[in-house]
N, C-alpha and C positions, 0 to 999 in steps of 0.2 A: 504494500500500500504506500502511496505517496503522501507526504506530509508537507505542510508549510508552517512557518512560525507566525505567531500573532502576539499582540499586546492588547490588554484590556485597560481602558482608561475610564475613571469615574470622577465626578465632580469632587473637588477637595472639600473636606468638611466645613471650612470657613465660608465657602461659596454656596452652600446648599440652598439657602433661601432665594438665591438669584436664578439659578438655572436647573437645579436638580429636578428630574422627572418632568421637565418641560419638553414638549414636542417642538419641532422646528416652526410649525405654524404659530404656536403660542409665543415662542421667542421672537418671531418677526413682529407679531402684534404688540409685544412689550418693548420693541426696539432694542432687543438684546441679541448678542451674537455668541456663537460657540467659539470660545477663545481657549487655546491650549493652556494658557497660563492658569486657567481655572480648574484644570484637570490634573490628576496624578495617575501614574501607571500603578495598577493594583495587581496585575498578574501578567505573566508571560508564559507561553507554552507552544505546543504544536497541535495541529488539527489535520485530520485526514482529508485528502482532496479527491479520493476515489470512493465510489459506492462498493458494496460487497460483490457486485458483478463486474467490477473493473472499469466502469464508466466514470469519466472525469466529472466531478461535481461542479456546478456553476458557482459563482461567487455568492449568489443568494442562498444556495444550499449550504455552503460552508458557513456562512454567517448564521443561518438558522440552526445548524448543528451546535454552534457555539452558544447561541441563545438557550437552546435546550440544556446543554451541559451546565451552564451557569445559572440555571433556574431549578433543575430537577435532579442533577447528579454532580454536585460540586466536587472538584478534585480534592483530595485529602489535605493538600497544603494551601487551599484557598481560604482566605480570611476576610474577604470583603462581602458586601451585600450581594444579593442576586442581581443579575444583569437586568437593566430596565431602561425605559425611555431616558434619554440624555447621555447614556454611555457611548463611548466611541471604541471601535475595534480597528486596530491597524494590522493589516496583513502584510507579511514580508515574503515575497516570492521572486526568485531569480533576480535579486538585486533591486527589485521595484517595491515601493511601499504604496499602499492605498488605505485611506481612512474611510470609515463607514459609521455614520451616526445611527444609533438605535432610536428610531422614531416610533410614533404611536402605532403605526402599521408598517412593519418591515424595517429595512435599513436604507439610508440615503448616503450616496457618495459625498464625502466632505474633504475635497482636496486642500482647502485652506487650512485644515487642521495640521497639515504637514509643513506649512510654510514657516520659515524662521521668524521669531518674534522681532519686531522692529527694534533697532538699537537706539536708545535715548541716553544721552549723557550730558555733561555740562556744556559741550560744544553745540548741542542741538539748537537750531534757530527756527522760528516760524511754526512751531508745533501748536496745533489747535486741539482742544479737548472738548468733546461734546458736553454741553451743559455748563460750560464756563466761558466767560467773556474774554476776548483777547487771545494772544498767543504767548 
């Protein structure tokens, strides 16, 4: 059987009231975004990419198998809550990473989760912050 690596991210405890358990549609209505800085990696492992008959699973099937595992049959070393809406799964396959948001129905590709955080330092000029006047 073929396997690929994955990481499971969940909202950090201090950010729970903002985005935990929120669907993408609710986040959009609240004018909030899925920001990697609000998340922490809670588990890393491998997942099968073939069915018992040898057929290659689709990405949706792989993600659904992870959802089932992290809701009904947690690994012995897993210490976080069950997978739910707002969690992010990052799949690592052949040197390529893809991020997938666990939405209220299924998973949604989330490529912006993999982008590096913008660098802000004392030399930064002209930065505007939503909800604040000026730069």
